C-alpha positions as CSV (number, residue, x, y, z in Angstrom):
1,X,-50.0,-10.5,-203.3
2,X,-51.8,-13.9,-202.0
3,X,-48.8,-16.0,-202.6
4,X,-46.7,-14.0,-199.9
5,X,-49.5,-13.6,-197.6
6,X,-49.8,-17.6,-197.8
7,X,-46.1,-17.5,-197.4
8,X,-46.2,-15.1,-194.7
9,X,-48.9,-17.5,-192.7
10,X,-47.0,-20.5,-193.2
11,X,-44.2,-18.7,-191.4
12,X,-46.2,-17.5,-188.7
13,X,-47.7,-20.9,-188.2
14,X,-44.2,-22.4,-188.0
15,X,-43.3,-20.0,-185.8
16,X,-46.4,-20.3,-183.5
17,X,-45.8,-24.0,-183.2
18,X,-42.0,-23.8,-182.4
19,X,-42.8,-21.4,-180.1
20,X,-45.4,-24.2,-178.2
21,X,-42.6,-26.5,-178.6
22,X,-40.8,-24.2,-176.2
23,X,-43.5,-24.2,-173.8
24,X,-43.9,-27.9,-173.7
25,X,-40.2,-28.1,-173.5
26,X,-40.2,-25.9,-170.6
27,X,-43.3,-27.4,-168.5
28,X,-41.9,-31.0,-169.5
29,X,-37.9,-29.8,-167.7
30,X,-39.9,-28.6,-165.2
31,X,-42.2,-31.4,-164.1
32,X,-39.1,-33.8,-164.7
33,X,-36.8,-31.5,-162.1
34,X,-40.4,-31.3,-160.0
35,X,-40.2,-35.5,-159.9
36,X,-36.6,-35.6,-159.3
37,X,-36.6,-33.4,-156.3
38,X,-39.3,-34.9,-155.1
39,X,-37.9,-38.1,-155.2
40,X,-34.9,-37.2,-153.7
41,X,-36.7,-35.6,-150.6
42,X,-38.9,-38.5,-149.7
43,X,-35.6,-40.7,-150.0
44,X,-34.3,-38.0,-147.7
45,X,-36.4,-38.0,-145.3
46,X,-36.5,-42.1,-145.4
47,X,-33.0,-42.1,-144.9
48,X,-33.6,-39.6,-141.7
49,X,-36.1,-41.7,-140.5
50,X,-33.7,-45.1,-140.6
51,X,-31.0,-43.5,-139.2
52,X,-31.7,-43.5,-135.4
53,X,-32.4,-47.5,-135.3
54,X,-29.3,-48.2,-137.1
55,X,-27.3,-45.8,-135.0
56,X,-29.0,-47.8,-131.7
57,X,-27.9,-51.1,-133.2
58,X,-24.6,-49.6,-134.5
59,X,-23.7,-49.4,-130.9
60,X,-23.3,-53.4,-129.9
61,X,-23.0,-54.6,-133.5
62,X,-20.7,-54.5,-136.3
63,X,-23.0,-55.4,-138.7
64,X,-25.1,-53.2,-138.0
65,X,-22.6,-50.4,-138.0
66,X,-21.0,-51.4,-140.8
67,X,-24.5,-51.1,-141.9
68,X,-25.2,-47.7,-141.0
69,X,-21.3,-46.6,-142.5
70,X,-22.9,-48.0,-146.1
71,X,-26.1,-45.9,-145.5
72,X,-24.1,-42.6,-144.8
73,X,-22.3,-43.4,-148.0
74,X,-25.1,-44.2,-150.1
75,X,-26.7,-40.6,-149.2
76,X,-23.9,-39.0,-149.6
77,X,-23.6,-40.1,-153.6
78,X,-27.7,-39.4,-153.8
79,X,-26.6,-36.0,-152.5
80,X,-24.0,-35.4,-155.3
81,X,-25.9,-37.0,-158.1
82,X,-28.7,-34.5,-156.9
83,X,-27.0,-31.8,-156.8
84,X,-25.5,-32.5,-160.2
85,X,-28.6,-32.1,-161.9
86,X,-29.6,-29.4,-164.5
87,X,-32.7,-27.4,-163.1
88,X,-34.8,-25.5,-165.3
89,X,-34.7,-21.7,-164.6
90,X,-37.9,-21.7,-163.2
91,X,-36.7,-24.4,-160.4
92,X,-33.3,-22.5,-159.8
93,X,-33.7,-20.3,-156.4
94,X,-35.3,-24.0,-155.3
95,X,-32.5,-25.9,-156.6
96,X,-29.7,-23.3,-155.1
97,X,-32.0,-23.7,-151.6
98,X,-31.5,-27.8,-151.8
99,X,-27.7,-27.6,-152.9
100,X,-26.8,-25.2,-150.1
101,X,-28.5,-27.6,-147.7
102,X,-27.4,-30.7,-149.3
103,X,-24.0,-29.1,-148.3
104,X,-24.8,-29.1,-144.9
105,X,-26.2,-32.2,-144.7
106,X,-22.7,-33.4,-146.6
107,X,-21.0,-31.8,-143.7
108,X,-23.1,-33.2,-141.1
109,X,-22.7,-36.7,-142.5
110,X,-18.7,-36.3,-142.9
111,X,-18.8,-35.1,-139.1
112,X,-20.9,-38.0,-138.2
113,X,-19.2,-40.5,-140.0
114,X,-15.6,-39.5,-138.1
115,X,-17.6,-40.0,-134.5
116,X,-18.2,-43.7,-135.8
117,X,-14.7,-44.0,-136.8
118,X,-13.7,-42.8,-133.3
119,X,-16.8,-45.8,-131.6
120,X,-19.4,-43.1,-131.0
121,X,-22.5,-43.8,-132.8
122,X,-24.7,-41.7,-130.8
123,X,-26.9,-40.1,-133.1
124,X,-28.7,-37.2,-131.1
125,X,-26.2,-34.3,-132.1
126,X,-24.9,-35.0,-135.4
127,X,-27.5,-32.1,-137.4
128,X,-28.4,-34.5,-139.7
129,X,-32.0,-34.6,-138.5
130,X,-32.5,-30.7,-138.3
131,X,-30.6,-30.5,-141.7
132,X,-33.0,-32.7,-143.3
133,X,-36.4,-31.2,-141.7
134,X,-34.8,-27.9,-144.1
135,X,-34.8,-30.1,-146.8
136,X,-38.3,-31.5,-145.8
137,X,-39.9,-28.0,-146.0
138,X,-38.4,-27.4,-149.6
139,X,-41.3,-29.8,-150.2
140,X,-44.0,-26.9,-150.3
141,X,-42.1,-24.9,-152.8
142,X,-41.1,-27.6,-155.1
143,X,-45.4,-28.1,-155.0
144,X,-46.2,-24.8,-155.6
145,X,-43.3,-24.7,-158.8
146,X,-45.6,-23.9,-161.9
147,X,-44.3,-23.3,-165.4
């Protein structure tokens, strides 16, 4: 009888440890996602801050125009990379919101790149800044994300 009880206790301990591992995995996944999303949001913000100056320079300097185009392409790649992340269940709604905003940002960037190809580097009406402002607003949601 004691032996059965000890075996049962041992099984209960193993189950408790494994359950603890699941909680720990969930916490780690959430932290990893939060760090990655925070880094992405900061990169998007820095990208937006650099664009007005690049656009002004691109109006008169072909090298600046090329640099602007490269920045836009790099951001498109970063958006695709971020959208491909696997978000943990806890962050799924935030990731869906960011992915939706990223789709809008891609449309904005593609439209602006088309303008640049047509010789218009004016940045004011591109919509990029407004979309990135919305992306920045998700930082509060991200900071409040807790497992």
